[in-house]
C-alpha positions as CSV (number, residue, x, y, z in Angstrom):
1,M,0.0,0.0,0.0
2,D,2.9,2.5,0.6
3,R,4.7,1.7,-2.7
4,F,2.3,3.8,-4.8
5,P,3.0,7.2,-3.1
6,I,6.7,6.5,-3.2
7,A,6.6,5.8,-6.9
8,V,4.6,9.1,-7.5
9,S,7.1,11.0,-5.5
10,T,10.0,9.4,-7.4
11,R,8.4,10.4,-10.7
12,R,8.0,14.0,-9.6
13,L,11.6,14.1,-8.5
14,V,12.8,12.7,-11.8
15,A,10.6,15.2,-13.8
16,A,11.9,18.1,-11.7
17,G,15.5,16.9,-12.2
18,L,14.9,16.8,-16.0
19,L,13.5,20.3,-16.0
20,V,16.5,21.6,-14.0
21,L,18.9,19.9,-16.6
22,V,17.0,21.5,-19.5
23,L,17.1,25.0,-17.9
24,A,20.7,24.5,-17.1
25,A,21.5,23.5,-20.7
26,L,19.7,26.6,-22.0
27,G,21.5,28.8,-19.6
28,V,24.9,27.4,-20.6
29,R,24.1,28.0,-24.3
30,H,23.5,31.7,-23.7
31,L,26.4,32.3,-21.4
32,R,29.7,33.6,-22.6
33,P,33.0,32.9,-20.9
34,G,33.2,35.0,-17.8
35,G,29.6,34.4,-16.8
36,H,28.1,37.2,-19.0
37,V,24.8,36.5,-20.8
38,A,25.2,36.5,-24.5
39,A,23.0,39.1,-26.3
40,L,20.2,37.5,-28.2
41,S,20.2,38.4,-31.9
42,V,17.1,40.4,-32.9
43,A,16.3,41.2,-36.5
44,P,16.5,44.9,-37.0
45,I,13.2,46.7,-37.6
46,R,13.3,49.1,-40.6
47,V,11.5,52.3,-39.9
48,A,10.7,54.6,-42.8
49,S,12.6,57.8,-42.5
50,A,10.5,60.9,-42.0
51,A,12.5,62.6,-44.8
52,S,11.5,59.8,-47.3
53,T,7.8,60.5,-46.6
54,R,8.0,64.2,-47.2
55,P,7.0,65.6,-50.6
56,R,9.9,66.7,-52.8
57,A,10.6,70.4,-52.9
58,A,9.3,72.2,-55.9
59,A,11.8,72.5,-58.8
60,A,13.9,75.7,-58.7
61,M,13.8,78.3,-61.5
62,V,16.4,80.8,-62.5
63,V,15.1,84.3,-63.3
64,D,17.0,87.4,-64.4
65,V,15.8,90.5,-62.5
66,E,17.0,93.8,-64.0
67,G,16.1,97.5,-63.7
68,A,15.2,99.4,-60.6
69,V,16.0,96.7,-58.0
70,R,18.6,96.7,-55.2
71,R,20.4,93.6,-56.3
72,P,19.9,93.0,-60.0
73,G,20.9,89.7,-61.5
74,L,20.0,86.0,-61.4
75,V,17.7,84.8,-58.6
76,R,16.5,81.3,-57.8
77,L,12.7,80.8,-57.2
78,P,10.5,77.8,-56.6
79,S,8.1,76.7,-59.3
80,G,4.8,78.7,-59.2
81,S,6.5,82.0,-58.2
82,R,5.2,85.4,-59.2
83,V,7.0,88.6,-60.4
84,A,6.6,90.0,-56.9
85,D,8.6,87.0,-55.5
86,A,11.4,87.7,-58.1
87,V,11.6,91.4,-57.2
88,A,11.7,90.6,-53.5
89,R,14.5,88.1,-54.0
90,A,16.4,90.8,-55.8
91,G,16.3,93.1,-52.8
92,G,13.0,94.8,-53.7
93,A,12.3,97.8,-55.9
94,T,14.3,101.0,-55.4
95,R,12.8,104.4,-54.8
96,V,13.1,105.4,-58.5
97,A,11.2,102.3,-59.6
98,D,7.9,102.7,-61.5
99,R,5.8,100.0,-59.9
100,A,2.9,100.6,-62.3
101,G,5.2,99.5,-65.2
102,V,5.4,95.9,-64.0
103,N,2.7,93.4,-63.2
104,L,3.8,92.0,-59.9
105,A,1.0,89.4,-59.9
106,A,2.1,87.8,-63.2
107,P,3.7,84.3,-63.0
108,V,7.3,83.8,-63.9
109,S,9.0,80.9,-65.8
110,D,12.5,79.5,-65.9
111,G,14.9,81.6,-67.9
112,Q,12.6,84.7,-67.9
113,Q,13.8,88.2,-67.5
114,V,11.9,90.6,-65.3
115,V,12.5,94.3,-65.9
116,V,11.4,96.8,-63.3
117,P,11.4,100.1,-65.1
118,R,12.6,103.4,-63.7
119,A,10.2,106.3,-63.4
120,G,10.7,108.9,-66.2
121,V,12.8,106.6,-68.4
122,V,12.0,106.4,-72.1
123,G,14.1,104.2,-74.4
124,G,16.6,103.7,-71.6
125,V,17.4,107.4,-71.4
126,P,15.8,109.7,-68.8
127,S,13.2,111.9,-70.5
128,A,13.6,115.6,-70.2
129,T,10.7,118.0,-69.9
130,P,11.2,121.3,-71.9
131,A,10.0,124.6,-70.7
132,G,6.8,124.2,-72.7
133,G,5.8,121.3,-70.5
134,S,5.6,118.7,-73.2
135,A,7.7,115.6,-72.9
136,A,10.7,115.2,-75.2
137,S,10.0,113.1,-78.2
138,G,11.9,109.9,-78.8
139,P,11.5,106.2,-79.4
140,V,9.8,104.2,-76.6
141,S,11.6,101.1,-75.3
142,L,9.2,98.1,-75.4
143,S,11.4,96.5,-72.7
144,S,11.2,99.3,-70.1
145,A,8.3,101.6,-71.0
146,T,5.5,102.0,-68.5
147,A,1.9,101.4,-69.2
148,E,1.3,105.2,-69.5
149,Q,4.1,105.6,-72.0
150,L,2.8,102.8,-74.1
151,D,-0.7,104.2,-73.9
152,E,0.5,107.4,-75.5
153,L,1.6,105.6,-78.7
154,P,-0.8,106.0,-81.6
155,G,-3.3,103.1,-81.8
156,V,-2.3,101.7,-78.4
157,G,-4.9,102.1,-75.6
158,P,-4.7,101.1,-72.0
159,V,-5.8,97.5,-72.7
160,T,-3.2,97.0,-75.4
161,A,-0.5,98.7,-73.3
162,Q,-1.2,96.2,-70.5
163,K,-1.0,93.3,-73.0
164,I,2.4,94.5,-74.1
165,I,3.6,94.6,-70.4
166,D,2.1,91.1,-69.7
167,Y,3.9,89.8,-72.8
168,R,7.1,91.3,-71.6
169,T,6.7,89.9,-68.1
170,E,6.0,86.4,-69.5
171,H,8.7,86.3,-72.2
172,G,11.3,88.7,-71.0
173,A,12.7,91.8,-72.7
174,F,11.8,92.4,-76.4
175,H,14.5,91.5,-78.8
176,S,12.8,92.8,-81.9
177,V,9.9,95.2,-82.7
178,D,8.4,92.4,-84.8
179,E,7.5,90.7,-81.5
180,L,4.6,93.1,-81.3
181,D,2.8,91.0,-83.9
182,A,2.3,88.4,-81.1
183,I,0.3,91.0,-79.0
184,P,-3.5,90.6,-79.5
185,G,-4.9,93.7,-81.0
186,I,-1.7,94.7,-83.0
187,G,-2.0,93.8,-86.6
188,P,0.3,94.4,-89.5
189,S,-0.9,97.9,-90.2
190,R,-0.6,99.0,-86.6
191,L,2.8,97.4,-86.4
192,A,3.9,99.4,-89.4
193,D,2.8,102.6,-87.7
194,L,4.7,101.8,-84.5
195,R,7.9,100.6,-86.1
196,K,9.4,104.1,-86.2
197,L,8.2,105.0,-82.7
198,V,9.5,102.1,-80.6
199,V,12.7,100.2,-80.1
200,P,13.2,96.8,-78.4
């Protein structure tokens, strides 16, 4: 009658001994010489960089800003910039600038030239006012004339004058008088009348 409890106890002792041997074997496997526990190798977790998830910056444009600005020359602008951004990047307009002669809200494109005209400049030379009060006659520069100066040309009203300025803002300075043919409202006959009154 007493053998059955003894057998059960023996089995429990054997099982406990086996468990101790297994744990000891595992412990020895993860021990380095000197008694230090070896570091378990863990697969690195790749985390997407915040920079890779950011949208790429807009492509830069190079615009030539000339005329009545503090730092004329080439400026870099992000895509979608306006003439006002180009003028600001060039240091802003000077005191002698004729702000009405340039459309600050017009968009700019890569390689464009933005010209901020100087007040009282006609054809690149300061206009003089004689004693009679009338402005001195001379060719009008399409690249620097103000809207008021273009409006005084025969056959050119305020609307066409603004179209000339918008064309100049979009395409840069005029290289030839023949470019006026691209302005809506200026046909061959009007171009022939203006040819002797204007210069690029």
